[in-house]
C-alpha positions in Angstrom: 6.5 36.0 9.0 5.3 33.2 6.9 3.0 30.9 7.7 4.6 26.9 6.8 3.1 25.9 3.9 0.3 23.3 4.5 0.7 19.7 3.5 -0.1 19.1 -0.2 -3.6 17.2 0.0 -5.6 14.7 -2.5 -7.2 15.5 -5.4 -10.3 14.0 -4.8 -10.8 15.0 -8.7 -7.9 12.7 -9.6 -9.4 9.8 -7.8 -10.0 7.1 -10.1 -12.5 4.7 -9.0 -13.1 1.3 -10.5 -16.6 1.7 -10.3 -18.5 4.6 -12.2 -18.3 7.1 -9.5 -22.0 7.2 -9.4 -22.5 3.9 -7.9 -19.8 4.3 -5.1 -22.3 5.2 -2.6 -24.7 2.2 -3.2 -22.1 -0.2 -3.7 -19.6 1.2 -0.7 -20.7 0.3 2.2 -21.3 -3.2 1.7 -18.0 -3.5 -0.3 -14.3 -3.7 0.5 -12.6 -1.1 -0.6 -8.6 -1.7 -1.5 -6.7 2.0 -1.8 -4.1 1.4 -4.7 -1.5 3.8 -4.6 1.4 4.0 -7.4 4.9 4.4 -7.7 7.7 7.4 -7.8 6.8 8.6 -11.0 4.0 7.4 -12.3 0.0 8.1 -11.8 -3.3 7.2 -10.6 -3.8 6.0 -14.2 -0.9 3.5 -13.8 -2.5 0.6 -11.3 -5.8 0.9 -11.7 -5.7 -1.7 -14.3 -5.2 -4.6 -12.1 -8.5 -3.7 -9.9 -10.6 -6.4 -11.9 -7.8 -8.8 -10.7 -9.0 -7.9 -7.4 -11.6 -10.6 -5.4 -15.2 -9.7 -6.5 -17.0 -7.4 -5.1 -13.5 -5.4 -4.3 -14.1 -1.5 -5.0 -10.9 0.1 -6.1 -9.1 3.4 -5.6 -6.5 5.2 -7.1 -4.5 7.8 -6.1 -2.3 10.1 -7.8 -0.3 10.7 -4.8 0.2 14.7 -3.6 3.4 15.6 -5.1 5.2 16.7 -8.3 7.5 14.3 -9.4 10.5 16.7 -10.1 12.8 17.0 -13.3 13.7 14.8 -14.9 10.2 13.1 -14.6 7.6 14.6 -16.6 3.6 14.1 -15.9 4.7 12.1 -12.7 3.7 12.5 -9.1 5.6 11.6 -5.6 4.5 10.8 -2.4 7.2 11.5 -1.1 10.9 13.3 -1.7 13.5 10.4 -2.6 16.6 12.4 -0.2 18.5 9.3 1.2 17.7 6.1 -1.2 16.0 3.3 0.6 15.8 5.9 3.3 13.5 8.5 3.4 12.7 11.0 6.3 9.3 9.3 8.1 8.4 13.1 7.8 7.7 12.8 4.4 6.0 9.7 4.5 3.8 11.1 7.5 2.5 13.9 6.2 1.7 11.6 2.8 -0.3 9.2 4.7 -2.4 11.9 7.1 -3.3 13.4 3.3 -4.8 9.9 2.2 -6.4 9.4 5.5 -8.2 12.8 5.3 -9.2 12.0 1.4 -10.9 8.3 3.2 -12.6 10.5 6.0 -14.1 12.7 3.0 -15.0 9.6 0.8 -17.1 7.9 4.3 -18.7 11.1 4.8 -20.2 11.3 1.2 -20.5 7.9 0.6 -20.5 6.2 3.6 -18.0 3.5 5.9 -16.8 0.9 3.4 -17.0 -2.8 5.1 -13.1 -3.3 5.5 -10.3 -1.4 3.9 -7.1 -2.7 2.5 -3.9 -0.8 1.0 -2.2 -1.5 -2.1 1.2 -0.5 -3.2 3.8 -0.4 -5.7 7.6 1.0 -4.4 7.1 4.6 -2.9 3.6 3.3 -3.1 4.5 -0.2 -1.0 6.0 1.9 1.4 3.1 4.2 1.9 0.9 0.9 1.9 2.4 0.2 5.0 3.4 3.5 6.5 -0.5 3.7 6.3 -1.0 0.5 8.6 1.2 2.1 10.9 -0.2 5.2 10.9 -3.6 4.3 11.6 -3.7 0.2 12.2 -7.4 0.4 13.6 -8.9 2.0 9.6 -7.4 -1.3 7.7 -7.9 -4.3 7.6 -4.0 -5.6 6.2 -1.9 -4.6 3.2 -0.2 -4.8 0.4 3.3 -3.9 -0.7 4.8 -4.0 -4.2 8.2 -4.0 -4.6 8.4 -1.6 -1.7 9.7 -1.2 1.8 9.2 0.1 5.6 11.2 3.6 6.8 13.3 3.4 8.9 11.9 6.1 12.6 8.9 5.6 15.3 5.2 5.4 14.5 2.6 5.5 16.7 0.8 2.8 15.8 3.6 0.5 15.8 3.2 -0.2 19.2 -0.4 -1.4 18.0 0.7 -3.3 15.2 2.9 -5.7 17.4 0.6 -6.3 19.3 -2.6 -7.3 16.4 -0.1 -8.6 13.5 -2.1 -7.9 10.5 -2.0 -9.7 7.9 0.8 -7.9 5.5 1.9 -8.9 1.9 5.1 -8.2 0.6 5.8 -9.7 -2.7 9.4 -8.6 -4.4 12.3 -9.3 -6.8 15.7 -10.4 -4.9 17.7 -8.7 -8.0 15.1 -5.8 -7.9 17.2 -3.1 -8.8 15.8 0.2 -6.9 15.0 -1.5 -3.5 18.5 -1.2 -2.3 19.8 -3.6 0.2 19.8 -1.0 3.3 15.6 -1.4 2.9 15.6 -4.6 1.8 17.0 -5.6 5.6 14.9 -3.1 7.6 11.9 -4.6 6.2 13.2 -8.1 6.7 13.4 -7.4 10.5 10.5 -5.3 11.2 7.3 -6.7 9.4 7.9 -10.2 11.4 7.7 -8.7 14.5 4.3 -6.3 13.3 2.6 -7.8 11.0 1.4 -11.3 10.0 3.1 -11.1 6.7 2.9 -13.6 3.7 6.3 -12.9 2.0 7.2 -14.2 -1.4 9.5 -14.0 -4.0 9.3 -13.5 -7.6 12.2 -14.1 -9.7 12.4 -11.9 -13.0 10.5 -9.2 -12.1 12.6 -7.2 -11.1 11.4 -3.9 -10.5 8.1 -4.5 -11.5 5.2 -6.9 -10.8 4.0 -10.6 -12.7 0.1 -11.6 -12.6 1.7 -15.0 -10.6 2.3 -12.5 -7.8 -1.3 -10.4 -8.8 -2.8 -13.7 -8.5 -1.8 -14.5 -5.1 -2.5 -10.7 -4.1 -6.2 -11.7 -4.5 -6.2 -14.7 -3.0 -4.5 -13.2 -0.2 -7.2 -10.1 -0.1 -9.9 -13.3 -0.3 -8.7 -14.3 2.4 -8.7 -11.8 4.7 -12.4 -10.9 3.8 -13.4 -14.3 4.4 -11.8 -14.1 7.9 -9.0 -17.2 7.4 -6.1 -16.7 5.4 -4.3 -20.0 4.5 -1.3 -18.2 2.9 -0.1 -17.5 6.5 1.4 -20.0 8.4 1.8 -19.1 12.6 5.7 -18.7 12.2 4.5 -15.5 9.9 6.2 -16.7 7.0 5.6 -18.7 3.9 6.7 -20.8 1.1 4.4 -22.3 -1.5 5.0 -23.4 -4.7 8.6 -23.1 -5.0 8.1 -19.2 -3.6 10.2 -18.4 -1.5 9.7 -16.2 2.2 11.5 -13.7 3.8 
């Protein structure tokens, strides 16, 4: 009889910080932390370019997903196996979320606890940003989901989220060719019931990210950090500057 394989950990050495690593310990305890998670088949160096566009004083840490993406992807990584498009197994996200939380425990033990922690991800990373909030809602102030979705299934923090309604930003394009309609419909139904939702559409980005979207994300996170959020209405969805709420 052989032991079951352990879930894959986050590679600490592969984490890309937005500040020099020798400054993290001095700055993290008084700074908000944003955990950045890339999309399927990408890597930790992809989205760290967004860090300078986040609110001043924010420290970002871009993680490498724990799984090697299979052929035909080369030198890319995945948070979970794709399975049925738009409907991955919740256990895969549970494993990845546990690995991220283990990494965060190590960060806090070594550098200290950040002033606040938010999650930000694209595509699979966007699904992870929401799933981390569902897994440990007490540890995160907000989640940013860029062209991602909510996975089907129950997570133990769902009830807490339905009561506390943490802030969530969801940006996408209705013409996204990757995230299918089933996943979009599930996310449209789930997020308003479990979060204070800022949902905006960005026509033309398809499965991507635009400058306008990141500007909105920065404003969203700034509002969270100052304990006010003018982007969110009492109905937990909005439409401003021509953008459409979902």
